[in-house]
N, CA, C and O atoms as CSV, one atom per row, in Angstrom:
chain,resi,resn,atom,element,x,y,z
A,1,MET,N,N,-11.271,2.596,-17.498
A,1,MET,CA,C,-10.874,1.701,-16.946
A,1,MET,C,C,-12.280,1.102,-16.000
A,1,MET,O,O,-12.986,1.804,-15.276
A,2,THR,N,N,-12.435,-0.387,-16.249
A,2,THR,CA,C,-13.350,-0.922,-15.422
A,2,THR,C,C,-12.882,-2.190,-14.837
A,2,THR,O,O,-12.470,-3.055,-15.610
A,3,THR,N,N,-12.895,-2.443,-13.360
A,3,THR,CA,C,-12.797,-3.347,-12.562
A,3,THR,C,C,-13.720,-4.437,-12.548
A,3,THR,O,O,-14.694,-4.301,-11.807
A,4,PHE,N,N,-13.625,-5.435,-13.174
A,4,PHE,CA,C,-14.736,-6.709,-13.170
A,4,PHE,C,C,-14.398,-7.725,-12.195
A,4,PHE,O,O,-13.297,-8.268,-12.283
A,5,PHE,N,N,-15.183,-8.041,-11.301
A,5,PHE,CA,C,-14.994,-9.243,-10.565
A,5,PHE,C,C,-16.019,-10.379,-11.026
A,5,PHE,O,O,-17.181,-9.996,-11.167
A,6,VAL,N,N,-15.734,-11.779,-11.289
A,6,VAL,CA,C,-16.351,-12.769,-12.170
A,6,VAL,C,C,-16.429,-13.693,-11.354
A,6,VAL,O,O,-15.425,-14.341,-11.058
A,7,SER,N,N,-17.633,-13.948,-10.821
A,7,SER,CA,C,-17.551,-15.353,-10.246
A,7,SER,C,C,-19.210,-15.595,-9.854
A,7,SER,O,O,-19.962,-14.671,-9.541
A,8,ARG,N,N,-19.556,-16.833,-9.928
A,8,ARG,CA,C,-21.093,-16.924,-9.647
A,8,ARG,C,C,-21.216,-17.647,-8.334
A,8,ARG,O,O,-22.169,-18.410,-8.174
A,9,HIS,N,N,-20.334,-17.468,-7.387
A,9,HIS,CA,C,-20.167,-17.762,-6.038
A,9,HIS,C,C,-20.513,-16.799,-5.139
A,9,HIS,O,O,-19.689,-15.885,-5.148
A,10,PRO,N,N,-21.560,-16.613,-4.231
A,10,PRO,CA,C,-21.952,-15.646,-3.431
A,10,PRO,C,C,-20.600,-15.340,-2.199
A,10,PRO,O,O,-20.306,-14.211,-1.805
A,11,GLY,N,N,-19.919,-16.613,-1.748
A,11,GLY,CA,C,-18.956,-16.407,-0.925
A,11,GLY,C,C,-17.853,-15.853,-1.559
A,11,GLY,O,O,-17.127,-15.132,-0.875
A,12,ALA,N,N,-17.583,-16.036,-2.698
A,12,ALA,CA,C,-16.292,-15.336,-3.426
A,12,ALA,C,C,-16.604,-13.610,-3.561
A,12,ALA,O,O,-15.736,-12.747,-3.431
A,13,ALA,N,N,-17.953,-13.377,-3.831
A,13,ALA,CA,C,-18.338,-11.891,-3.780
A,13,ALA,C,C,-18.269,-11.380,-2.259
A,13,ALA,O,O,-18.057,-10.194,-2.008
A,14,ALA,N,N,-18.430,-12.185,-1.426
A,14,ALA,CA,C,-18.349,-11.785,-0.025
A,14,ALA,C,C,-16.979,-11.532,0.562
A,14,ALA,O,O,-16.763,-10.757,1.494
A,15,TRP,N,N,-15.953,-12.356,-0.154
A,15,TRP,CA,C,-14.649,-12.493,0.320
A,15,TRP,C,C,-13.942,-11.146,-0.500
A,15,TRP,O,O,-12.958,-10.572,-0.035
A,16,ALA,N,N,-14.634,-10.713,-1.859
A,16,ALA,CA,C,-13.898,-9.769,-2.494
A,16,ALA,C,C,-14.168,-8.232,-1.625
A,16,ALA,O,O,-13.474,-7.217,-1.561
A,17,GLN,N,N,-15.636,-8.627,-0.948
A,17,GLN,CA,C,-15.946,-7.164,-0.497
A,17,GLN,C,C,-15.297,-7.049,0.956
A,17,GLN,O,O,-15.003,-5.964,1.459
A,18,ALA,N,N,-15.106,-8.277,1.574
A,18,ALA,CA,C,-14.317,-8.196,2.960
A,18,ALA,C,C,-12.794,-7.907,2.723
A,18,ALA,O,O,-12.039,-7.826,3.692
A,19,GLN,N,N,-12.291,-7.735,1.302
A,19,GLN,CA,C,-10.919,-7.541,1.203
A,19,GLN,C,C,-10.760,-6.218,0.766
A,19,GLN,O,O,-9.657,-5.788,0.431
A,20,GLY,N,N,-11.993,-5.404,0.741
A,20,GLY,CA,C,-11.941,-3.931,0.210
A,20,GLY,C,C,-11.804,-3.729,-1.235
A,20,GLY,O,O,-11.519,-2.600,-1.633
A,21,LEU,N,N,-11.987,-4.776,-2.144
A,21,LEU,CA,C,-11.786,-4.630,-3.373
A,21,LEU,C,C,-12.602,-3.643,-4.288
A,21,LEU,O,O,-13.816,-3.810,-4.403
A,22,ALA,N,N,-12.114,-2.869,-4.780
A,22,ALA,CA,C,-12.890,-1.846,-5.683
A,22,ALA,C,C,-13.244,-2.436,-6.870
A,22,ALA,O,O,-12.417,-2.894,-7.659
A,23,VAL,N,N,-14.552,-2.450,-7.055
A,23,VAL,CA,C,-15.187,-3.396,-8.123
A,23,VAL,C,C,-16.396,-2.670,-8.699
A,23,VAL,O,O,-17.356,-2.321,-8.012
A,24,ASP,N,N,-16.280,-2.469,-10.006
A,24,ASP,CA,C,-17.312,-1.655,-10.667
A,24,ASP,C,C,-18.157,-2.571,-10.991
A,24,ASP,O,O,-19.303,-2.278,-10.652
A,25,ARG,N,N,-18.021,-3.848,-11.661
A,25,ARG,CA,C,-18.983,-4.661,-12.141
A,25,ARG,C,C,-18.768,-6.123,-11.536
A,25,ARG,O,O,-17.723,-6.754,-11.699
A,26,LEU,N,N,-19.795,-6.559,-10.871
A,26,LEU,CA,C,-19.523,-8.151,-10.262
A,26,LEU,C,C,-20.759,-8.939,-11.393
A,26,LEU,O,O,-21.943,-8.609,-11.469
A,27,LEU,N,N,-20.203,-9.831,-12.042
A,27,LEU,CA,C,-20.748,-10.590,-13.129
A,27,LEU,C,C,-20.691,-12.281,-12.831
A,27,LEU,O,O,-19.584,-12.763,-12.594
A,28,ALA,N,N,-21.583,-12.944,-12.842
A,28,ALA,CA,C,-21.556,-14.335,-12.959
A,28,ALA,C,C,-20.753,-15.106,-13.999
A,28,ALA,O,O,-20.322,-16.241,-13.799
A,29,HIS,N,N,-20.568,-14.358,-15.213
A,29,HIS,CA,C,-20.056,-14.778,-16.297
A,29,HIS,C,C,-19.746,-13.407,-17.200
A,29,HIS,O,O,-20.317,-12.319,-17.278
A,30,LEU,N,N,-18.648,-13.940,-17.800
A,30,LEU,CA,C,-18.013,-12.598,-18.417
A,30,LEU,C,C,-18.086,-12.608,-20.158
A,30,LEU,O,O,-17.675,-13.595,-20.768
A,31,ASP,N,N,-18.610,-11.494,-20.829
A,31,ASP,CA,C,-18.499,-11.545,-22.276
A,31,ASP,C,C,-17.287,-10.898,-22.583
A,31,ASP,O,O,-17.161,-9.689,-22.388
A,32,PRO,N,N,-16.337,-11.628,-23.070
A,32,PRO,CA,C,-14.957,-10.755,-23.439
A,32,PRO,C,C,-15.412,-9.614,-24.452
A,32,PRO,O,O,-14.577,-8.727,-24.627
A,33,ALA,N,N,-16.471,-9.519,-25.063
A,33,ALA,CA,C,-16.609,-8.540,-26.000
A,33,ALA,C,C,-16.911,-7.010,-25.065
A,33,ALA,O,O,-16.931,-5.895,-25.586
A,34,GLU,N,N,-17.114,-7.274,-23.689
A,34,GLU,CA,C,-17.272,-6.343,-22.788
A,34,GLU,C,C,-16.171,-5.389,-22.483
A,34,GLU,O,O,-16.271,-4.230,-22.081
A,35,VAL,N,N,-15.039,-6.127,-22.760
A,35,VAL,CA,C,-13.688,-6.134,-21.980
A,35,VAL,C,C,-12.824,-4.967,-22.988
A,35,VAL,O,O,-12.575,-5.185,-24.174
A,36,ARG,N,N,-12.498,-3.907,-22.371
A,36,ARG,CA,C,-11.325,-2.831,-23.094
A,36,ARG,C,C,-10.004,-2.897,-22.911
A,36,ARG,O,O,-9.654,-3.660,-22.011
A,37,ALA,N,N,-9.225,-2.372,-23.449
A,37,ALA,CA,C,-7.959,-2.521,-23.124
A,37,ALA,C,C,-7.620,-1.738,-21.711
A,37,ALA,O,O,-8.247,-0.682,-21.628
A,38,GLY,N,N,-6.828,-1.999,-20.661
A,38,GLY,CA,C,-6.813,-1.323,-19.436
A,38,GLY,C,C,-7.848,-1.732,-18.327
A,38,GLY,O,O,-7.708,-1.379,-17.156
A,39,ASP,N,N,-8.825,-2.448,-18.741
A,39,ASP,CA,C,-9.758,-3.117,-17.777
A,39,ASP,C,C,-8.957,-4.166,-16.907
A,39,ASP,O,O,-7.834,-4.529,-17.255
A,40,ILE,N,N,-9.543,-4.619,-15.817
A,40,ILE,CA,C,-9.048,-5.383,-14.660
A,40,ILE,C,C,-9.914,-6.625,-14.835
A,40,ILE,O,O,-11.102,-6.302,-14.814
A,41,ILE,N,N,-9.769,-7.664,-14.968
A,41,ILE,CA,C,-10.578,-8.465,-14.757
A,41,ILE,C,C,-10.249,-9.676,-13.699
A,41,ILE,O,O,-9.477,-10.555,-14.084
A,42,ILE,N,N,-10.751,-9.746,-12.515
A,42,ILE,CA,C,-10.641,-10.250,-11.383
A,42,ILE,C,C,-11.521,-11.847,-11.560
A,42,ILE,O,O,-12.545,-11.761,-12.239
A,43,GLY,N,N,-11.224,-13.089,-11.066
A,43,GLY,CA,C,-11.921,-14.207,-10.888
A,43,GLY,C,C,-11.193,-15.353,-11.341
A,43,GLY,O,O,-9.964,-15.298,-11.309
A,44,THR,N,N,-11.876,-16.578,-11.837
A,44,THR,CA,C,-11.241,-17.660,-11.913
A,44,THR,C,C,-11.853,-17.969,-13.214
A,44,THR,O,O,-12.988,-18.445,-13.230
A,45,LEU,N,N,-11.115,-17.712,-14.473
A,45,LEU,CA,C,-11.809,-17.759,-15.891
A,45,LEU,C,C,-11.102,-19.134,-16.303
A,45,LEU,O,O,-10.038,-19.487,-15.794
A,46,PRO,N,N,-11.765,-19.858,-17.241
A,46,PRO,CA,C,-11.054,-20.791,-18.011
A,46,PRO,C,C,-9.947,-19.998,-19.028
A,46,PRO,O,O,-10.097,-18.896,-19.556
A,47,VAL,N,N,-8.921,-20.813,-19.116
A,47,VAL,CA,C,-7.579,-20.432,-19.954
A,47,VAL,C,C,-7.916,-19.715,-21.124
A,47,VAL,O,O,-7.406,-18.606,-21.287
A,48,ASN,N,N,-8.773,-20.220,-22.046
A,48,ASN,CA,C,-9.101,-19.327,-23.083
A,48,ASN,C,C,-9.940,-18.185,-22.998
A,48,ASN,O,O,-9.972,-17.494,-24.016
A,49,LEU,N,N,-10.737,-17.759,-21.879
A,49,LEU,CA,C,-11.168,-16.802,-21.741
A,49,LEU,C,C,-10.047,-15.813,-21.170
A,49,LEU,O,O,-9.901,-14.691,-21.655
A,50,ALA,N,N,-9.287,-16.273,-20.145
A,50,ALA,CA,C,-8.253,-15.629,-19.605
A,50,ALA,C,C,-7.067,-14.690,-20.964
A,50,ALA,O,O,-6.516,-13.589,-20.951
A,51,ALA,N,N,-7.109,-15.711,-21.878
A,51,ALA,CA,C,-5.980,-15.483,-23.019
A,51,ALA,C,C,-6.778,-14.168,-23.733
A,51,ALA,O,O,-6.267,-13.118,-24.122
A,52,ALA,N,N,-8.169,-14.566,-23.773
A,52,ALA,CA,C,-8.935,-13.489,-24.580
A,52,ALA,C,C,-9.048,-12.262,-24.027
A,52,ALA,O,O,-9.148,-11.261,-24.737
A,53,VAL,N,N,-9.042,-12.203,-22.563
A,53,VAL,CA,C,-8.769,-10.791,-21.970
A,53,VAL,C,C,-7.638,-10.219,-21.997
A,53,VAL,O,O,-7.585,-8.995,-21.875
A,54,CYS,N,N,-6.607,-10.904,-22.146
A,54,CYS,CA,C,-5.255,-10.432,-22.173
A,54,CYS,C,C,-4.783,-9.976,-23.579
A,54,CYS,O,O,-3.981,-9.061,-23.765
A,55,SER,N,N,-5.434,-10.796,-24.647
A,55,SER,CA,C,-5.059,-10.232,-25.737
A,55,SER,C,C,-5.879,-8.990,-26.263
A,55,SER,O,O,-5.680,-8.527,-27.386
A,56,GLN,N,N,-6.773,-8.498,-25.426
A,56,GLN,CA,C,-7.587,-7.335,-25.624
A,56,GLN,C,C,-6.852,-6.083,-24.677
A,56,GLN,O,O,-7.384,-5.007,-24.403
A,57,GLY,N,N,-5.632,-6.490,-24.308
A,57,GLY,CA,C,-5.241,-5.252,-23.441
A,57,GLY,C,C,-5.482,-5.110,-22.166
A,57,GLY,O,O,-4.993,-4.164,-21.547
A,58,ALA,N,N,-6.304,-6.065,-21.555
A,58,ALA,CA,C,-6.772,-5.863,-20.097
A,58,ALA,C,C,-5.846,-6.791,-19.416
A,58,ALA,O,O,-5.088,-7.643,-19.882
A,59,ARG,N,N,-6.101,-6.402,-18.132
A,59,ARG,CA,C,-5.354,-7.378,-17.148
A,59,ARG,C,C,-6.039,-8.644,-16.436
A,59,ARG,O,O,-7.231,-8.423,-16.221
A,60,TYR,N,N,-5.636,-9.827,-16.039
A,60,TYR,CA,C,-6.171,-10.834,-15.718
A,60,TYR,C,C,-5.514,-11.168,-14.228
A,60,TYR,O,O,-4.341,-11.441,-13.974
A,61,VAL,N,N,-6.584,-11.066,-13.376
A,61,VAL,CA,C,-6.038,-11.260,-11.925
A,61,VAL,C,C,-6.969,-12.365,-11.512
A,61,VAL,O,O,-8.197,-12.414,-11.431
A,62,HIS,N,N,-5.994,-13.258,-11.270
A,62,HIS,CA,C,-6.671,-14.978,-10.696
A,62,HIS,C,C,-7.001,-14.662,-9.266
A,62,HIS,O,O,-6.352,-13.923,-8.526
A,63,LEU,N,N,-8.307,-15.448,-8.923
A,63,LEU,CA,C,-8.658,-15.660,-7.587
A,63,LEU,C,C,-8.344,-17.104,-7.229
A,63,LEU,O,O,-9.166,-18.001,-7.418
A,64,ALA,N,N,-6.985,-17.339,-6.641
A,64,ALA,CA,C,-6.251,-18.356,-6.460
A,64,ALA,C,C,-6.624,-18.871,-4.900
A,64,ALA,O,O,-6.630,-18.022,-4.009
A,65,LEU,N,N,-6.959,-20.387,-4.560
A,65,LEU,CA,C,-7.150,-20.932,-3.368
A,65,LEU,C,C,-6.276,-22.317,-3.586
A,65,LEU,O,O,-5.940,-22.906,-4.613
A,66,ASP,N,N,-6.054,-22.583,-2.211
A,66,ASP,CA,C,-5.428,-23.837,-1.902
A,66,ASP,C,C,-6.296,-24.818,-1.301
A,66,ASP,O,O,-6.237,-25.195,-0.131
A,67,LEU,N,N,-7.188,-25.245,-2.276
A,67,LEU,CA,C,-8.601,-25.955,-2.001
A,67,LEU,C,C,-8.069,-27.529,-1.831
A,67,LEU,O,O,-7.424,-28.195,-2.641
A,68,PRO,N,N,-8.536,-27.883,-0.562
A,68,PRO,CA,C,-8.545,-29.488,-0.485
A,68,PRO,C,C,-9.341,-30.099,-1.328
A,68,PRO,O,O,-10.414,-29.658,-1.740
A,69,PRO,N,N,-8.679,-31.452,-1.694
A,69,PRO,CA,C,-9.855,-32.281,-2.875
A,69,PRO,C,C,-11.222,-32.480,-2.299
A,69,PRO,O,O,-12.146,-32.500,-3.111
A,70,ASP,N,N,-11.496,-32.628,-1.052
A,70,ASP,CA,C,-12.650,-33.006,-0.768
A,70,ASP,C,C,-13.521,-31.795,-0.462
A,70,ASP,O,O,-14.644,-31.970,0.009
A,71,TRP,N,N,-13.043,-30.551,-0.713
A,71,TRP,CA,C,-14.018,-29.423,-0.906
A,71,TRP,C,C,-14.319,-29.121,-2.144
A,71,TRP,O,O,-15.148,-28.215,-2.230
A,72,ARG,N,N,-13.905,-29.601,-3.235
A,72,ARG,CA,C,-14.176,-29.553,-4.482
A,72,ARG,C,C,-15.686,-29.691,-4.763
A,72,ARG,O,O,-16.386,-30.625,-4.371
A,73,GLY,N,N,-16.062,-28.715,-5.439
A,73,GLY,CA,C,-17.673,-28.881,-5.673
A,73,GLY,C,C,-18.723,-28.391,-4.576
A,73,GLY,O,O,-19.943,-28.535,-4.648
A,74,ARG,N,N,-17.964,-27.747,-3.485
A,74,ARG,CA,C,-19.249,-27.276,-2.395
A,74,ARG,C,C,-18.658,-25.903,-2.629
A,74,ARG,O,O,-17.531,-25.549,-2.975
A,75,GLU,N,N,-20.231,-24.956,-2.209
A,75,GLU,CA,C,-19.917,-23.893,-1.961
A,75,GLU,C,C,-19.251,-23.249,-0.846
A,75,GLU,O,O,-19.536,-23.635,0.288
A,76,LEU,N,N,-18.318,-22.227,-1.029
A,76,LEU,CA,C,-17.464,-22.055,0.239
A,76,LEU,C,C,-17.931,-20.376,0.364
A,76,LEU,O,O,-18.254,-19.515,-0.454
A,77,SER,N,N,-17.769,-20.431,1.912
A,77,SER,CA,C,-18.146,-18.882,2.326
A,77,SER,C,C,-16.826,-18.026,2.427
A,77,SER,O,O,-15.731,-18.588,2.400
A,78,ALA,N,N,-16.938,-16.747,2.537
A,78,ALA,CA,C,-15.786,-16.032,2.690
A,78,ALA,C,C,-14.643,-16.468,3.678
A,78,ALA,O,O,-13.425,-16.466,3.495
A,79,ALA,N,N,-15.406,-16.855,4.817
A,79,ALA,CA,C,-14.411,-17.622,5.906
A,79,ALA,C,C,-13.565,-18.729,5.157
A,79,ALA,O,O,-12.338,-18.743,5.056
A,80,ASP,N,N,-14.582,-19.780,4.585
A,80,ASP,CA,C,-13.747,-20.876,4.203
A,80,ASP,C,C,-12.695,-20.476,2.824
A,80,ASP,O,O,-11.813,-21.293,2.560
A,81,MET,N,N,-12.783,-19.549,2.195
A,81,MET,CA,C,-11.875,-18.979,1.100
A,81,MET,C,C,-10.734,-18.504,1.846
A,81,MET,O,O,-9.592,-18.782,1.479
A,82,ALA,N,N,-10.987,-17.754,2.943
A,82,ALA,CA,C,-9.652,-17.368,3.656
A,82,ALA,C,C,-8.881,-18.421,4.321
A,82,ALA,O,O,-7.660,-18.381,4.477
A,83,ALA,N,N,-9.730,-19.458,4.742
A,83,ALA,CA,C,-9.149,-20.721,5.292
A,83,ALA,C,C,-8.222,-21.410,4.398
A,83,ALA,O,O,-7.209,-22.018,4.742
A,84,CYS,N,N,-8.653,-21.260,3.269
A,84,CYS,CA,C,-7.983,-21.866,1.978
A,84,CYS,C,C,-6.857,-20.902,1.337
A,84,CYS,O,O,-6.430,-21.132,0.205
A,85,GLY,N,N,-6.463,-19.978,1.990
A,85,GLY,CA,C,-5.534,-19.031,1.542
A,85,GLY,C,C,-6.048,-18.187,0.086
A,85,GLY,O,O,-5.415,-18.031,-0.959
A,86,ALA,N,N,-6.967,-17.877,0.326
A,86,ALA,CA,C,-7.541,-16.979,-1.059
A,86,ALA,C,C,-6.445,-15.997,-1.355
A,86,ALA,O,O,-5.787,-15.553,-0.414
A,87,ARG,N,N,-6.248,-15.700,-2.335
A,87,ARG,CA,C,-5.420,-14.554,-2.826
A,87,ARG,C,C,-5.661,-14.324,-4.407
A,87,ARG,O,O,-6.178,-15.083,-5.226
A,88,LEU,N,N,-5.042,-12.847,-4.594
A,88,LEU,CA,C,-4.978,-12.614,-6.077
A,88,LEU,C,C,-3.834,-12.695,-6.722
A,88,LEU,O,O,-2.850,-12.261,-6.123
A,89,GLU,N,N,-3.677,-13.168,-7.867
A,89,GLU,CA,C,-2.438,-13.280,-8.384
A,89,GLU,C,C,-2.597,-12.956,-10.093
A,89,GLU,O,O,-3.490,-13.478,-10.761
A,90,GLU,N,N,-1.804,-12.218,-10.537
A,90,GLU,CA,C,-2.068,-11.476,-11.776
A,90,GLU,C,C,-1.163,-12.367,-12.803
A,90,GLU,O,O,-0.040,-12.791,-12.529
A,91,TYR,N,N,-1.803,-12.560,-13.945
A,91,TYR,CA,C,-1.177,-13.519,-15.024
A,91,TYR,C,C,-1.471,-12.731,-15.999
A,91,TYR,O,O,-2.377,-11.898,-15.998
A,92,CYS,N,N,-0.463,-13.045,-17.156
A,92,CYS,CA,C,-0.660,-12.697,-18.486
A,92,CYS,C,C,-0.705,-14.056,-19.219
A,92,CYS,O,O,0.268,-14.811,-19.215
A,93,VAL,N,N,-1.988,-14.375,-19.914
A,93,VAL,CA,C,-2.041,-15.620,-20.345
A,93,VAL,C,C,-2.358,-15.218,-22.144
A,93,VAL,O,O,-3.132,-14.334,-22.514
A,94,ARG,N,N,-1.661,-15.986,-22.928
A,94,ARG,CA,C,-1.786,-15.920,-24.462
A,94,ARG,C,C,-1.774,-17.409,-24.960
A,94,ARG,O,O,-1.161,-18.359,-24.473
A,95,ARG,N,N,-2.583,-17.377,-26.023
A,95,ARG,CA,C,-2.685,-18.512,-26.801
A,95,ARG,C,C,-1.273,-18.717,-27.787
A,95,ARG,O,O,-0.769,-17.728,-28.320
A,96,VAL,N,N,-0.758,-19.933,-27.950
A,96,VAL,CA,C,0.448,-20.137,-28.566
A,96,VAL,C,C,-0.204,-20.639,-29.924
A,96,VAL,O,O,-1.169,-21.397,-30.018
A,97,GLY,N,N,0.607,-19.993,-31.077
A,97,GLY,CA,C,0.055,-20.809,-32.434
A,97,GLY,C,C,-1.210,-20.338,-32.781
A,97,GLY,O,O,-1.721,-19.510,-32.026
A,98,SER,N,N,-1.875,-20.735,-33.868
A,98,SER,CA,C,-3.048,-20.338,-34.724
A,98,SER,C,C,-4.068,-21.363,-35.115
A,98,SER,O,O,-5.029,-21.043,-35.815
């Protein structure tokens, strides 16, 4: 089992480290082909990638924030993320139909 933390933002990586998260691989982008059943994927993935992760038997843990609208598009520090209530929420995402 591998724990991935997926983010291209240095503040998110710093936040994860400050939380004491045990991460095996820190990635800017996730290739779903690298994911195996039982892996844990932490980050903010597009819904289609979250569904791909879950369909492979991995767990998707979303990095959620209560971000004020005027903060969108700016780089956040670990302290900014904490101020926005950064937290981890596990989801099971699946595509409906085919």
